[in-house]
PLY file of the C-alpha trace (Angstrom):
ply
format ascii 1.0
element vertex 457
property float x
property float y
property float z
element edge 456
property int vertex1
property int vertex2
end_header
0.08 -0.16 0.21
1.05 3.50 -0.64
-0.17 6.74 0.06
0.51 10.53 -0.71
2.43 12.11 2.01
0.09 10.49 4.69
1.57 7.40 6.69
-0.36 4.32 6.85
0.69 1.56 9.83
-0.03 -1.95 8.57
-2.19 -3.91 11.12
0.40 -6.06 13.29
-2.24 -8.78 14.24
0.38 -10.84 16.06
3.60 -11.27 16.54
5.54 -14.40 17.26
7.96 -14.65 20.02
9.51 -17.93 19.36
11.40 -18.88 15.94
11.45 -22.33 16.36
8.31 -24.95 17.12
8.77 -27.22 19.71
6.58 -30.47 18.57
6.07 -33.62 20.61
7.75 -36.06 17.28
9.06 -35.25 14.12
9.10 -36.93 10.65
4.97 -37.21 10.69
3.60 -38.67 7.54
2.84 -36.50 4.42
-0.56 -38.15 3.97
-2.02 -36.80 6.49
-2.90 -33.90 4.22
-5.84 -34.86 1.94
-5.10 -33.85 -1.81
-8.37 -31.84 -3.11
-7.49 -30.59 -6.25
-4.43 -30.67 -8.91
-4.82 -28.10 -11.89
-2.09 -27.56 -14.39
-1.89 -24.42 -16.65
1.06 -25.58 -18.58
1.01 -23.15 -21.74
4.68 -21.73 -21.22
4.59 -21.01 -25.09
1.71 -18.41 -24.87
1.01 -17.66 -21.21
2.16 -18.31 -17.46
3.09 -21.60 -16.33
2.11 -23.14 -13.03
0.65 -25.66 -11.14
-2.28 -25.38 -8.49
-2.58 -27.41 -5.96
-5.26 -27.16 -2.95
-5.26 -28.93 0.18
-7.41 -29.84 3.37
-5.35 -29.54 6.30
-5.62 -31.77 8.87
-4.17 -30.97 12.90
-2.04 -33.05 14.55
-0.70 -31.04 17.45
-0.68 -27.36 18.92
1.53 -24.73 20.01
1.57 -21.18 21.52
4.10 -19.52 19.59
3.05 -16.14 20.90
0.33 -17.10 23.84
-2.49 -17.89 21.00
-3.11 -21.98 20.67
-2.47 -22.43 17.18
-3.13 -26.25 15.75
-0.25 -27.24 13.21
-0.52 -29.74 10.34
2.04 -32.51 9.29
4.73 -30.82 7.07
4.40 -30.58 2.99
7.01 -31.16 0.89
8.25 -28.09 -1.19
10.02 -28.15 -4.13
12.78 -25.47 -5.63
15.02 -26.11 -8.72
15.54 -24.84 -12.18
12.32 -25.67 -13.22
10.19 -25.08 -10.29
11.92 -21.46 -9.10
9.20 -20.29 -6.87
6.57 -21.52 -5.04
3.35 -19.54 -3.37
1.00 -20.67 -0.48
-2.17 -19.01 0.33
-3.90 -20.06 3.76
-7.99 -19.21 4.03
-10.42 -19.94 6.89
-13.88 -20.66 5.90
-16.20 -17.11 6.39
-17.70 -18.43 9.35
-14.94 -19.42 11.75
-12.53 -16.73 11.56
-8.89 -16.80 13.54
-5.25 -16.48 12.64
-2.97 -18.33 10.23
0.33 -18.72 9.12
2.62 -21.08 7.18
6.03 -22.32 9.11
8.84 -23.17 6.72
11.66 -25.62 7.06
15.21 -26.37 5.35
14.78 -30.21 5.81
10.90 -31.52 6.49
12.10 -34.63 8.25
13.59 -32.18 11.02
11.00 -29.87 12.96
13.89 -28.14 14.16
15.08 -26.62 11.27
11.62 -25.03 10.77
12.00 -20.76 9.82
9.60 -17.63 9.44
9.62 -15.97 6.08
9.92 -12.18 5.58
5.86 -12.13 5.79
5.07 -14.04 9.06
8.00 -12.65 10.83
6.24 -9.36 10.16
2.90 -10.19 10.67
0.37 -13.10 11.25
-2.46 -13.46 8.97
-6.08 -13.42 9.95
-8.59 -15.08 7.65
-6.22 -15.07 4.99
-2.78 -15.02 4.72
-0.02 -15.28 1.45
3.76 -16.47 1.69
6.38 -17.28 -0.64
9.59 -19.06 -1.56
12.13 -17.41 -2.24
12.02 -13.80 -1.03
15.17 -12.93 -2.44
18.06 -14.84 -4.43
19.74 -15.30 -1.11
17.78 -16.39 0.94
19.19 -15.67 4.35
17.94 -11.94 3.97
14.16 -13.61 3.79
14.50 -15.28 7.09
14.77 -15.68 10.75
16.62 -17.21 11.84
19.22 -17.00 8.57
19.09 -20.48 6.44
20.71 -20.88 3.18
17.97 -22.12 0.05
19.52 -23.21 -2.93
16.08 -22.50 -5.21
18.19 -22.60 -8.61
20.09 -25.42 -8.99
19.20 -28.62 -10.40
18.13 -30.45 -7.81
15.87 -29.31 -4.85
16.70 -29.35 -1.20
14.67 -31.05 1.23
12.43 -28.44 1.95
8.72 -28.16 3.46
6.49 -26.22 4.98
3.23 -26.69 7.85
-0.17 -24.82 8.25
-1.05 -23.11 11.57
-4.71 -22.42 11.94
-6.12 -20.96 15.19
-9.22 -22.88 14.32
-8.29 -25.15 11.64
-11.75 -26.87 11.13
-12.24 -26.16 7.15
-9.05 -24.32 6.62
-7.60 -24.36 3.09
-4.51 -24.30 1.98
-3.07 -23.56 -1.78
0.08 -24.23 -3.38
1.45 -22.51 -6.73
4.26 -23.38 -8.17
6.04 -21.32 -10.96
6.64 -24.23 -13.93
8.55 -21.56 -16.13
12.59 -23.14 -16.22
15.16 -20.64 -15.26
16.54 -18.64 -17.87
20.45 -19.42 -17.46
21.59 -16.12 -16.37
18.46 -16.29 -13.67
20.24 -19.39 -12.69
23.47 -17.96 -11.93
22.60 -14.65 -11.10
24.68 -13.64 -7.85
23.45 -10.61 -5.77
25.63 -8.15 -3.61
25.36 -5.25 -0.60
24.13 -2.01 -1.67
26.58 0.33 -1.10
25.18 3.06 -3.22
22.05 4.16 -4.56
23.05 2.93 -7.62
23.49 -1.08 -6.47
21.92 -3.01 -8.75
20.43 -0.84 -11.18
22.63 -1.63 -14.48
21.86 -5.10 -14.66
20.85 -6.46 -18.15
18.55 -9.51 -18.11
18.99 -11.64 -21.54
15.49 -12.25 -22.33
12.46 -10.35 -22.24
9.57 -11.60 -20.14
6.01 -10.73 -20.75
2.90 -10.03 -17.84
-0.94 -10.24 -19.11
-2.66 -7.43 -17.32
-6.28 -7.28 -17.15
-7.14 -3.54 -16.26
-11.07 -3.72 -14.67
-13.16 0.02 -14.22
-15.26 -0.88 -11.80
-18.87 1.43 -11.98
-21.54 1.17 -9.74
-24.41 3.89 -7.94
-21.70 6.39 -7.75
-21.21 6.54 -11.37
-17.88 5.58 -13.44
-14.59 5.16 -12.02
-13.19 7.21 -15.12
-15.08 9.17 -17.88
-13.54 7.01 -20.72
-12.68 3.80 -19.84
-9.54 2.44 -22.24
-6.25 2.18 -22.09
-5.63 5.21 -24.35
-7.43 7.45 -22.12
-4.82 6.62 -19.04
-1.93 6.20 -21.64
0.55 8.58 -19.64
-0.14 5.99 -16.84
0.42 2.77 -18.34
3.54 4.19 -20.59
5.01 5.21 -16.92
4.47 1.54 -15.80
5.97 0.08 -18.82
8.54 2.36 -18.46
9.52 1.36 -15.24
9.08 -2.48 -15.65
11.05 -2.04 -19.56
14.02 -1.19 -17.63
17.58 -3.19 -18.24
17.09 -4.52 -14.19
13.62 -6.07 -15.01
12.85 -6.41 -18.51
8.83 -7.15 -18.52
6.81 -6.04 -21.46
3.02 -5.74 -20.49
0.37 -7.22 -22.58
-2.91 -5.14 -21.65
-6.60 -6.13 -21.64
-9.43 -3.81 -20.69
-13.08 -4.33 -19.20
-15.82 -2.42 -17.49
-17.83 -3.73 -15.23
-20.63 -2.86 -13.09
-19.70 -3.79 -9.59
-22.23 -1.75 -7.10
-21.23 -1.59 -3.58
-17.21 -1.94 -4.62
-17.32 1.68 -6.67
-16.12 3.40 -3.29
-14.52 0.91 -0.60
-14.75 1.55 3.19
-12.67 -1.01 4.50
-9.30 -2.08 2.72
-8.59 -5.02 4.80
-8.62 -8.58 2.91
-9.70 -10.22 6.24
-13.66 -9.93 5.46
-15.44 -10.57 2.05
-18.85 -8.41 2.79
-19.63 -5.24 -0.10
-17.65 -2.56 0.01
-13.91 -4.14 1.45
-11.61 -4.67 -0.60
-11.80 -8.31 0.34
-15.31 -8.43 -0.87
-13.90 -7.11 -4.47
-11.60 -9.50 -4.87
-13.53 -12.45 -3.78
-16.71 -11.65 -5.77
-15.34 -10.85 -9.07
-14.03 -13.91 -10.65
-16.50 -13.42 -13.36
-14.48 -10.84 -14.86
-11.07 -11.47 -13.42
-8.23 -13.35 -15.87
-6.26 -16.13 -14.24
-3.43 -16.25 -15.98
-3.06 -12.35 -15.46
-2.35 -9.22 -13.13
-6.24 -8.24 -12.49
-6.13 -4.41 -11.65
-9.39 -2.76 -10.36
-9.57 1.08 -11.19
-11.76 2.00 -8.31
-13.20 5.70 -7.82
-12.20 6.11 -3.98
-11.74 4.78 -0.81
-13.11 6.32 2.55
-11.16 4.38 4.78
-8.02 6.22 5.58
-8.37 8.90 2.62
-5.64 9.58 0.54
-4.47 6.21 0.19
-3.30 6.05 -3.92
-3.40 1.75 -3.95
-2.96 -1.34 -2.20
-2.09 -4.84 -3.26
-4.43 -7.85 -2.10
-0.95 -9.60 -0.70
2.65 -9.57 -0.68
2.91 -11.67 -2.89
-0.74 -12.06 -4.38
-1.89 -15.68 -5.21
-1.02 -15.61 -9.14
-3.46 -17.35 -11.36
-5.83 -18.08 -8.43
-9.31 -16.13 -8.61
-11.90 -15.87 -6.18
-10.03 -15.25 -2.98
-9.71 -12.03 -1.03
-6.67 -11.48 -1.72
-6.79 -11.89 -5.58
-5.61 -8.32 -7.59
-4.85 -4.96 -6.63
-6.88 -1.60 -6.74
-6.12 1.81 -7.43
-7.95 4.58 -6.61
-8.54 7.37 -9.25
-9.65 10.46 -6.92
-6.83 10.16 -4.68
-4.39 11.16 -7.68
-6.57 14.38 -8.30
-4.36 17.32 -7.64
-5.92 19.67 -9.89
-8.90 18.45 -11.23
-12.44 17.36 -9.82
-14.33 13.93 -9.26
-15.39 12.77 -13.13
-12.43 14.69 -15.22
-10.00 13.06 -16.77
-6.46 13.11 -15.01
-3.82 15.51 -16.04
-0.30 14.58 -17.09
0.96 14.66 -13.75
-1.93 12.97 -11.73
-1.33 10.35 -14.43
2.46 10.20 -13.94
1.61 9.37 -10.40
-0.88 7.22 -10.98
1.47 5.31 -13.26
4.16 5.39 -10.25
1.26 3.54 -8.11
0.74 1.03 -10.58
4.25 0.03 -11.01
4.41 0.15 -6.89
1.13 -2.01 -6.11
2.20 -4.46 -8.92
5.56 -4.97 -7.42
4.14 -5.62 -4.08
1.40 -8.31 -6.13
4.25 -10.25 -7.84
6.31 -10.50 -4.41
8.47 -7.01 -3.50
8.08 -5.58 -0.45
9.25 -1.98 0.72
12.76 -1.29 0.57
12.68 0.76 3.79
9.11 1.14 6.06
7.37 4.25 7.05
9.29 3.98 10.36
13.05 3.54 9.15
15.25 0.88 8.86
16.52 -0.56 12.58
18.08 -3.48 11.62
14.76 -6.18 11.85
13.43 -7.83 8.80
10.29 -6.35 9.52
11.40 -2.89 8.45
13.35 -3.33 5.52
12.83 -5.75 2.44
14.77 -8.87 2.07
16.86 -8.10 -0.44
20.65 -7.29 -0.51
20.83 -4.96 -3.35
18.10 -2.65 -2.29
19.44 0.53 -0.53
17.54 1.23 2.59
17.14 4.47 4.95
18.41 3.84 8.24
16.27 5.29 10.91
19.46 7.67 11.92
18.40 9.66 8.91
15.16 11.00 10.74
16.26 14.59 10.59
13.10 16.17 11.47
12.57 13.50 14.58
8.93 13.43 13.62
9.36 9.26 13.67
8.96 8.98 9.56
11.16 8.68 7.28
10.26 11.01 4.78
11.41 11.07 1.06
13.24 14.13 1.40
15.46 12.10 4.47
16.09 9.07 1.82
17.71 10.57 -1.20
21.62 10.37 -0.23
23.86 8.74 -1.82
25.00 5.48 -0.03
23.13 2.14 0.91
21.64 3.13 4.19
20.31 6.61 3.30
18.57 6.09 0.34
15.79 4.03 -1.54
13.91 6.79 -2.01
13.82 6.54 -5.84
12.71 3.17 -5.69
9.53 1.95 -6.87
9.02 0.14 -3.79
9.71 3.24 -1.42
7.09 3.31 0.93
5.35 7.25 -0.17
5.52 8.96 -3.16
5.20 12.41 -4.41
3.20 14.52 -6.93
6.03 15.41 -9.99
9.08 12.59 -8.65
9.74 9.81 -10.45
10.46 6.91 -8.69
11.69 4.28 -11.48
14.62 2.52 -10.02
14.54 -1.15 -9.74
17.39 -3.33 -8.68
18.63 -6.27 -10.15
17.53 -8.77 -7.59
14.06 -6.93 -7.20
14.13 -7.58 -11.31
15.11 -11.21 -10.29
11.74 -11.91 -8.07
9.61 -9.89 -10.59
10.99 -12.33 -13.39
10.42 -15.41 -11.02
6.72 -14.93 -10.27
4.14 -17.54 -11.86
2.45 -14.74 -13.86
5.67 -13.68 -15.60
6.31 -15.96 -18.76
0 1
1 2
2 3
3 4
4 5
5 6
6 7
7 8
8 9
9 10
10 11
11 12
12 13
13 14
14 15
15 16
16 17
17 18
18 19
19 20
20 21
21 22
22 23
23 24
24 25
25 26
26 27
27 28
28 29
29 30
30 31
31 32
32 33
33 34
34 35
35 36
36 37
37 38
38 39
39 40
40 41
41 42
42 43
43 44
44 45
45 46
46 47
47 48
48 49
49 50
50 51
51 52
52 53
53 54
54 55
55 56
56 57
57 58
58 59
59 60
60 61
61 62
62 63
63 64
64 65
65 66
66 67
67 68
68 69
69 70
70 71
71 72
72 73
73 74
74 75
75 76
76 77
77 78
78 79
79 80
80 81
81 82
82 83
83 84
84 85
85 86
86 87
87 88
88 89
89 90
90 91
91 92
92 93
93 94
94 95
95 96
96 97
97 98
98 99
99 100
100 101
101 102
102 103
103 104
104 105
105 106
106 107
107 108
108 109
109 110
110 111
111 112
112 113
113 114
114 115
115 116
116 117
117 118
118 119
119 120
120 121
121 122
122 123
123 124
124 125
125 126
126 127
127 128
128 129
129 130
130 131
131 132
132 133
133 134
134 135
135 136
136 137
137 138
138 139
139 140
140 141
141 142
142 143
143 144
144 145
145 146
146 147
147 148
148 149
149 150
150 151
151 152
152 153
153 154
154 155
155 156
156 157
157 158
158 159
159 160
160 161
161 162
162 163
163 164
164 165
165 166
166 167
167 168
168 169
169 170
170 171
171 172
172 173
173 174
174 175
175 176
176 177
177 178
178 179
179 180
180 181
181 182
182 183
183 184
184 185
185 186
186 187
187 188
188 189
189 190
190 191
191 192
192 193
193 194
194 195
195 196
196 197
197 198
198 199
199 200
200 201
201 202
202 203
203 204
204 205
205 206
206 207
207 208
208 209
209 210
210 211
211 212
212 213
213 214
214 215
215 216
216 217
217 218
218 219
219 220
220 221
221 222
222 223
223 224
224 225
225 226
226 227
227 228
228 229
229 230
230 231
231 232
232 233
233 234
234 235
235 236
236 237
237 238
238 239
239 240
240 241
241 242
242 243
243 244
244 245
245 246
246 247
247 248
248 249
249 250
250 251
251 252
252 253
253 254
254 255
255 256
256 257
257 258
258 259
259 260
260 261
261 262
262 263
263 264
264 265
265 266
266 267
267 268
268 269
269 270
270 271
271 272
272 273
273 274
274 275
275 276
276 277
277 278
278 279
279 280
280 281
281 282
282 283
283 284
284 285
285 286
286 287
287 288
288 289
289 290
290 291
291 292
292 293
293 294
294 295
295 296
296 297
297 298
298 299
299 300
300 301
301 302
302 303
303 304
304 305
305 306
306 307
307 308
308 309
309 310
310 311
311 312
312 313
313 314
314 315
315 316
316 317
317 318
318 319
319 320
320 321
321 322
322 323
323 324
324 325
325 326
326 327
327 328
328 329
329 330
330 331
331 332
332 333
333 334
334 335
335 336
336 337
337 338
338 339
339 340
340 341
341 342
342 343
343 344
344 345
345 346
346 347
347 348
348 349
349 350
350 351
351 352
352 353
353 354
354 355
355 356
356 357
357 358
358 359
359 360
360 361
361 362
362 363
363 364
364 365
365 366
366 367
367 368
368 369
369 370
370 371
371 372
372 373
373 374
374 375
375 376
376 377
377 378
378 379
379 380
380 381
381 382
382 383
383 384
384 385
385 386
386 387
387 388
388 389
389 390
390 391
391 392
392 393
393 394
394 395
395 396
396 397
397 398
398 399
399 400
400 401
401 402
402 403
403 404
404 405
405 406
406 407
407 408
408 409
409 410
410 411
411 412
412 413
413 414
414 415
415 416
416 417
417 418
418 419
419 420
420 421
421 422
422 423
423 424
424 425
425 426
426 427
427 428
428 429
429 430
430 431
431 432
432 433
433 434
434 435
435 436
436 437
437 438
438 439
439 440
440 441
441 442
442 443
443 444
444 445
445 446
446 447
447 448
448 449
449 450
450 451
451 452
452 453
453 454
454 455
455 456
């Protein structure tokens, strides 16, 4: 989520206080989990290549990582290698049985004491729905706590695993989304380095160009149209800005865009930007009830008139990452809010050039979230914790010592230095934006994560 000049603090629902799970036994059988569905999308020549597997979880024990009792499942095998370079996990509670939920990853699925937290779980535990993924970085020791090393670009996979933890496990579901696009040679051999300047990782060049299908959905309702002209050409300045960002040599992803208009009463103005519930007027409800207009092989982008929960939010992603190829979940898309981008115009008018440029920055940023990128530095600044920065080595961060006005917020102008710990403000994934200020820096490791996403082909 990114907001113009106003800080939004993410809801941190539950904190883990213990990184190593204590269980009564290990090596539990994998067949405890019942396979419900295996669906393969194997059209790598003309679109994304992914496999989707949904399972109904079964509890085999309990533990209290933060004082709350969670039921855990058996350990399920995970494969990462050149032919399966990324895996996403989506956890969901039934609507009528709410509660906290999170995955717990294992370096060796036969040894429960090798469990570790990924970036998402180390930051917060989900409630009703949650997404996670491996890898979060090329050097995964920067993505986990405690630090581990995961070799995901070789011919063979390590003995990885994951189990599922629910406060209320009845009816809970877990879905695996595996990319099955084989890595290019330079993607497989890619090496990272620490960021010592704001220029770190910006000049990398990938040998091949990839494609991302984008489905623009203009959301209309009782409050009128989201935008007066609902074509790609009507927002071409914004779309060209997004294309420019993703076409950089460190990314090289082409956008293939389609457009649709939809009458969605109750969703043309959102009152709740959480993905915890699916009721009308909520972000989760918008994503959950629109599978009939979404495209499973595309990034579905909802262009909405406005949001009222905070005021001024430019856009929001359903998840980090969002569930690739999966429609009908509370996290299946990104939303951008047209009226939040208005600086000079009135609601219902066409956006000016500067307003569209800001919209283009928002589209790039939220797409980055959906494809797996976190903020390079959160609003409170980098204090060494993985909760306050992204897990990538080559992205510059902004240390809390740069808070020169002592307001507790890392303002954009405080993060424009030349080093690796006082910059990041020009990066596409900086936490805030400003009118007339372009933020198109994307490092090689950020590009590597974007290119690995199951939606990219």
